[in-house]
C-alpha positions in Angstrom: -89.1 125.2 59.6 -90.9 128.5 59.8 -89.0 131.8 59.3 -89.5 132.8 62.9 -87.9 129.5 64.1 -85.0 130.0 61.7 -84.4 133.6 63.0 -84.5 132.4 66.6 -82.1 129.6 65.7 -79.7 131.9 64.0 -79.8 134.4 66.8 -79.3 131.6 69.3 -76.3 130.4 67.3 -74.9 134.0 67.1 -75.2 134.6 70.9 -73.8 131.2 71.7 -70.8 131.9 69.5 -70.3 135.3 71.2 -70.5 133.8 74.7 -67.9 131.2 73.8 -65.6 133.8 72.1 -65.8 136.4 74.9 -64.3 133.9 77.4 -61.0 133.8 75.4 -58.4 136.1 76.9 -54.9 137.0 75.7 -52.2 138.5 77.9 -49.0 140.5 77.8 -46.5 141.9 80.3 -46.2 145.6 81.2 -42.9 145.7 83.1 -43.2 149.4 83.9 -46.4 148.7 85.8 -45.1 145.4 87.3 -48.2 143.6 85.9 -49.6 141.3 83.3 -52.7 142.7 81.5 -55.3 140.2 80.3 -57.9 141.2 77.8 -60.7 139.6 75.9 -60.1 139.4 72.2 -63.5 140.9 71.5 -65.8 143.4 73.3 -69.4 144.4 73.0 -70.7 146.8 70.3 -71.7 149.2 73.1 -68.1 149.4 74.3 -66.8 149.7 70.7 -69.3 152.5 70.0 -67.8 154.6 72.8 -64.3 154.3 71.2 -65.6 155.0 67.7 -67.5 158.1 68.8 -64.3 159.5 70.5 -62.3 158.7 67.4 -64.9 160.5 65.2 -64.4 163.6 67.4 -60.6 163.4 66.8 -60.1 162.3 70.4 -57.8 159.5 69.4 -55.8 159.3 72.6 -58.9 159.4 74.8 -60.3 156.6 72.6 -57.3 154.5 73.3 -57.6 155.1 77.1 -61.2 154.1 77.0 -60.2 151.0 75.2 -57.7 150.2 78.0 -60.4 150.9 80.6 -62.9 148.7 78.8 -60.6 145.8 78.0 -57.7 145.5 80.5 -58.4 142.8 83.0 -56.8 140.9 85.8 -56.1 137.1 85.5 -59.5 136.4 87.1 -61.3 138.4 84.4 -62.2 141.4 86.5 -61.6 144.8 85.0 -58.3 146.4 85.9 -59.5 150.0 85.7 -62.7 151.9 86.4 -64.2 154.8 84.3 -63.0 157.4 86.8 -59.4 156.3 86.1 -59.5 157.9 82.7 -58.1 161.3 83.9 -55.2 159.6 85.7 -54.4 157.5 82.6 -54.5 160.6 80.4 -52.5 162.9 82.7 -50.5 161.0 85.3 -49.2 157.9 83.4 -46.2 157.6 81.0 -47.9 158.2 77.6 -45.5 155.8 75.8 -46.6 153.0 78.0 -50.3 153.9 77.6 -49.9 153.9 73.8 -48.0 150.6 73.9 -50.7 149.0 76.1 -53.5 150.3 73.8 -51.6 148.9 70.8 -51.2 145.5 72.4 -54.9 145.4 73.4 -56.0 146.4 69.9 -53.7 143.8 68.4 -52.1 146.2 65.9 -50.2 149.3 65.1 -51.5 152.6 66.1 -51.1 155.9 64.2 -47.6 157.5 64.5 -47.1 159.5 67.7 -46.9 162.8 65.7 -50.4 162.2 64.4 -51.7 161.4 67.9 -50.1 164.6 69.3 -52.0 166.7 66.7 -55.2 165.3 68.1 
């Protein structure tokens, strides 16, 4: 098999794996919002790069909100929030709930609240 065919085969396998994995969704309840949030267990590198860039700029809370916007979905897989919802999520929603939702979506603990408040 030529090197070009091997590369195409590997890329094909990689994209097939991603397409199968991106269909997997997890969910959790948010009683304060009277809803269930579904989210894909992985996202695209383009979406992750937005979050990484905000984190590099010490905009940790904004990065978490962008994570919610990029990942939170309804049961049918459609996005729950739009980009223009960022200001409302940052300023008009209980921050404790936003942080808990971001933590659930990210699948792990976030930095302590005191550290987030500094940023």
